[in-house]
C-alpha positions in Angstrom: 9.6 -54.5 -29.5 12.9 -52.8 -29.5 13.5 -49.4 -30.6 15.9 -46.3 -31.3 15.0 -42.9 -29.8 14.8 -41.0 -33.0 12.2 -43.5 -34.3 9.8 -43.0 -31.7 7.5 -40.7 -34.0 7.1 -43.3 -36.4 6.2 -46.2 -33.7 3.2 -44.4 -32.0 0.7 -47.1 -32.9 -2.9 -46.7 -31.0 -2.6 -50.6 -29.9 0.7 -49.6 -27.7 -0.8 -48.0 -24.5 2.9 -49.0 -22.7 6.1 -47.7 -23.1 9.8 -48.0 -21.3 12.4 -45.5 -21.4 15.7 -46.6 -19.7 19.4 -45.2 -19.9 21.4 -43.0 -18.2 21.0 -40.1 -20.8 18.0 -38.7 -18.7 18.3 -35.4 -20.4 17.3 -37.1 -23.9 14.8 -39.4 -21.8 13.0 -36.0 -20.7 13.3 -34.3 -23.5 11.6 -37.2 -25.8 8.3 -37.3 -23.6 8.2 -33.4 -23.6 8.1 -32.9 -27.0 7.3 -35.9 -28.7 4.7 -37.8 -26.7 3.2 -35.5 -24.0 1.9 -33.3 -27.0 0.3 -36.2 -28.7 -0.9 -38.4 -25.7 -3.1 -36.6 -23.0 -3.2 -33.1 -21.4 -4.4 -35.3 -18.1 -0.5 -36.2 -17.0 0.0 -38.1 -13.5 3.7 -38.6 -12.2 4.5 -40.9 -9.3 7.5 -42.9 -8.2 7.7 -46.7 -8.3 8.2 -46.5 -4.5 4.6 -44.9 -4.1 3.2 -47.2 -6.5 4.4 -50.2 -4.1 3.2 -48.7 -0.7 -0.3 -48.4 -2.2 -0.9 -51.0 -5.1 -4.6 -51.2 -4.7 -5.7 -47.2 -4.8 -3.3 -46.7 -7.5 -4.6 -49.2 -9.4 -8.5 -47.7 -8.6 -7.3 -44.2 -9.4 -6.3 -44.9 -12.9 -9.5 -47.3 -14.0 -11.4 -44.7 -12.2 -12.8 -42.9 -15.2 -14.4 -39.7 -14.9 -15.6 -37.0 -17.0 -13.3 -34.5 -17.0 -10.3 -37.3 -17.2 -11.3 -39.4 -20.5 -7.7 -39.8 -21.6 -4.8 -40.5 -18.7 -0.9 -40.1 -19.5 0.8 -41.8 -16.6 4.8 -41.3 -16.1 6.5 -44.0 -13.4 9.8 -43.1 -12.8 13.0 -45.1 -11.4 11.0 -48.4 -12.4 12.4 -52.0 -11.6 11.7 -55.2 -12.1 9.2 -55.2 -8.7 6.4 -53.6 -11.5 6.5 -55.5 -13.8 2.9 -58.4 -12.0 1.3 -54.7 -11.8 2.3 -53.6 -15.7 1.4 -57.3 -16.8 -2.4 -56.5 -15.3 -2.5 -52.5 -16.7 -1.6 -54.0 -20.1 -3.9 -57.1 -19.9 -6.9 -54.3 -19.2 -6.3 -52.9 -23.0 -7.6 -49.6 -22.4 -6.2 -47.8 -24.9 -7.5 -44.4 -23.5 -4.9 -45.1 -20.9 -1.0 -44.5 -21.8 2.0 -45.3 -19.6 5.3 -44.3 -19.6 7.7 -46.2 -17.8 11.4 -44.5 -16.5 14.5 -46.5 -16.0 17.8 -46.2 -15.2 20.3 -48.4 -16.7 18.6 -52.1 -16.7 20.8 -54.8 -17.0 20.0 -57.8 -19.6 18.7 -60.3 -17.8 16.4 -57.7 -16.5 12.7 -59.2 -16.4 11.1 -56.1 -16.9 13.4 -55.1 -20.0 13.2 -58.8 -21.1 9.3 -58.6 -21.0 8.8 -55.4 -23.0 11.9 -56.8 -25.7 9.7 -59.6 -26.5 5.9 -58.3 -26.8 4.9 -56.8 -30.1 2.6 -54.7 -28.4 5.1 -52.8 -26.3 7.7 -50.4 -26.9 11.0 -50.6 -25.1 13.5 -47.9 -25.8 17.5 -47.6 -24.8 18.8 -44.2 -24.0 22.5 -44.1 -24.5 24.9 -41.4 -22.8 25.7 -38.6 -25.5 29.5 -38.3 -26.2 31.1 -35.3 -27.7 29.9 -35.7 -31.2 26.2 -35.9 -30.6 26.1 -33.0 -28.2 28.2 -30.2 -30.8 25.6 -31.6 -33.7 22.6 -30.7 -31.6 24.3 -27.4 -30.9 25.3 -26.8 -33.9 21.8 -27.1 -35.5 20.6 -25.3 -32.9 23.0 -22.2 -33.6 22.1 -22.7 -37.7 18.2 -23.2 -36.9 18.2 -20.0 -34.5 20.2 -18.3 -37.3 22.8 -17.1 -34.2 26.8 -16.4 -35.5 28.7 -18.0 -33.3 32.5 -19.5 -34.2 33.0 -23.3 -34.0 35.7 -22.4 -31.9 33.1 -21.7 -28.8 30.9 -23.5 -29.8 33.5 -26.5 -29.2 34.0 -24.9 -25.7 30.4 -24.6 -25.3 30.2 -28.4 -25.6 33.0 -29.4 -23.5 32.1 -27.0 -20.7 28.9 -29.4 -20.6 30.9 -32.2 -19.7 28.3 -34.8 -21.8 25.3 -33.0 -19.4 22.5 -32.9 -22.3 20.3 -30.9 -19.9 23.2 -28.8 -18.9 24.0 -28.1 -22.1 20.6 -26.9 -23.5 20.3 -24.4 -20.5 23.6 -22.7 -21.9 22.3 -22.7 -25.4 18.8 -21.3 -24.4 20.4 -18.6 -22.2 22.9 -17.8 -25.4 19.7 -17.6 -27.5 17.9 -14.9 -25.3 21.4 -12.7 -25.0 21.5 -12.7 -29.0 18.4 -11.5 -29.4 20.3 -7.9 -29.2 23.7 -8.9 -30.8 25.0 -9.2 -34.5 27.1 -12.2 -32.8 28.3 -13.9 -30.1 32.0 -13.4 -29.3 33.6 -15.5 -26.4 33.4 -13.5 -23.6 29.5 -13.2 -24.1 29.9 -16.8 -23.6 31.8 -17.1 -20.4 29.7 -14.5 -18.8 26.4 -16.2 -19.5 27.6 -20.1 -18.6 30.5 -19.9 -16.3 29.8 -20.4 -12.5 30.8 -17.6 -10.3 34.2 -19.2 -9.7 35.0 -18.4 -13.5 34.3 -15.0 -13.5 37.2 -14.8 -11.5 39.4 -15.9 -14.6 37.9 -13.0 -16.7 40.0 -10.9 -13.6 42.6 -13.1 -13.5 43.8 -12.8 -16.8 43.0 -8.8 -17.3 45.3 -8.1 -13.9 47.9 -10.5 -15.6 47.6 -8.4 -19.1 48.1 -4.9 -16.9 51.3 -6.6 -14.7 49.1 -6.1 -11.3 50.8 -8.7 -9.5 49.3 -8.2 -6.2 45.8 -8.9 -7.8 46.8 -11.8 -9.9 48.3 -13.4 -7.1 45.7 -12.8 -4.9 43.3 -14.4 -7.6 45.5 -17.5 -8.2 45.7 -18.6 -4.3 42.2 -18.1 -4.0 41.2 -20.8 -6.6 42.3 -25.0 -6.9 42.4 -24.8 -10.8 41.4 -27.8 -12.4 42.8 -28.8 -16.0 39.5 -28.0 -17.8 39.6 -24.6 -15.4 43.3 -24.2 -16.6 41.9 -24.7 -20.5 39.7 -22.1 -20.0 42.0 -19.5 -18.9 44.2 -19.8 -21.7 41.0 -19.8 -23.8 40.6 -16.6 -21.8 43.8 -15.6 -22.3 43.2 -15.7 -26.3 40.5 -14.1 -26.6 41.4 -10.9 -24.9 44.4 -10.8 -26.6 43.1 -11.2 -29.9 40.7 -8.3 -29.5 43.7 -6.5 -28.0 45.9 -7.3 -31.2 42.4 -5.9 -33.2 42.5 -2.8 -31.1 46.1 -2.0 -31.6 45.5 -2.1 -35.7 42.7 0.5 -35.4 44.3 2.5 -32.9 47.5 2.6 -35.0 45.2 3.9 -37.9 43.2 5.8 -36.2 45.8 7.7 -34.0 42.7 8.1 -31.2 42.4 6.1 -28.6 38.3 6.9 -27.5 37.1 6.3 -30.9 38.9 3.0 -31.7 37.4 2.0 -28.1 33.5 3.5 -29.2 33.9 1.9 -32.7 34.9 -1.6 -32.3 33.3 -4.1 -32.9 31.4 -6.2 -30.8 31.1 -3.5 -28.8 33.3 -3.0 -25.4 31.3 -3.1 -21.9 31.8 0.6 -20.5 33.9 -0.8 -17.1 36.3 -2.8 -19.1 37.5 0.2 -21.1 40.0 1.7 -18.6 41.9 -2.3 -18.3 42.1 -2.2 -22.1 43.6 1.4 -22.0 46.2 0.2 -19.9 46.9 -3.1 -21.6 47.2 -1.0 -25.5 49.5 0.9 -23.6 51.9 -2.0 -22.0 51.7 -4.2 -25.2 53.2 -3.9 -28.5 51.6 -5.4 -31.7 55.0 -7.8 -31.8 54.5 -8.6 -28.7 51.0 -9.1 -28.5 51.6 -11.9 -31.1 54.4 -13.3 -29.4 52.5 -14.1 -26.5 49.8 -15.8 -28.8 52.0 -18.1 -30.3 53.4 -19.0 -26.7 49.3 -19.5 -25.4 49.0 -22.1 -28.5 52.0 -24.0 -27.6 51.0 -24.0 -23.8 47.6 -25.9 -24.6 49.6 -28.4 -26.2 51.3 -28.8 -22.9 48.4 -28.7 -20.6 46.7 -31.4 -22.5 49.7 -33.7 -22.4 50.7 -33.1 -18.8 47.0 -32.3 -17.4 48.6 -34.0 -14.0 50.9 -30.7 -13.5 48.4 -28.3 -15.2 48.3 -25.7 -12.6 52.1 -25.7 -12.1 52.1 -25.1 -15.7 50.0 -22.4 -15.4 51.4 -21.0 -12.4 54.5 -20.5 -13.5 53.4 -18.9 -17.1 51.5 -16.6 -15.0 54.5 -15.7 -12.8 56.7 -15.5 -15.9 54.7 -12.7 -17.5 54.6 -11.0 -14.6 57.7 -10.8 -13.9 58.8 -10.0 -18.1 
């Protein structure tokens, strides 16, 4: 019997003792097993790979059917299952031991797969396809996570987190869990926080690149550019980092013009500025007028559109843009 993954909770029946989960969305498969099935079925969990079982089928059968006092119920999870295991599965199902639950995990099974057809045609077995996540499903997952955990975060930052995951649910969930832990001591989450929490070591260079460009340090900026070969995604991230820092600079500039006290402006700013960033921000405030900052922001917004339309030459576009800013 075929069901959708979100219907599993309503189809956990006592007489069903074998489930087949297949598809490329391994992250959702693991999430479903850990959250939906393991808590219900048994604490006696046994994990196997198909190759282990095929090497010694008799020993595997014996271990399953040998009930010990402390293992009255068993949950057996078998990974990388193929048609080679079909005969064994049929044997185990015939025994009709309801204290034994079996979960089979497989990659994408073609329509002609004997294992898939066997499960689809049986009323006493459950088969669940797990299709790859698209942008919308991951966006909804992320939005719900932050809403449920009452974490204040902009839609722009949520979009960045989802884009960065590149369709990988496991990677996405790791990132949002880091943000959740970090947010316990923060009233809201800013782009720079996300950059620090979720980026690889290479992307820390992006923040440094933008800072050095904004103080027109030609040597350091050029060195960072030369040391890194950026992808189109990296170049978009460079622009997002520029936007974040320039928008913060704009707010600081306005506050500074009102308070007329640079130290007070920096110390009272929300979200708080890290002490190690204060010196370079002071340089940026002294270097850029409010009008120039606004023009800079507008230029970057236009540049992001240009890069998305000309991704094949995104490195050249970014390098030209940065070099022009250093000479301006």
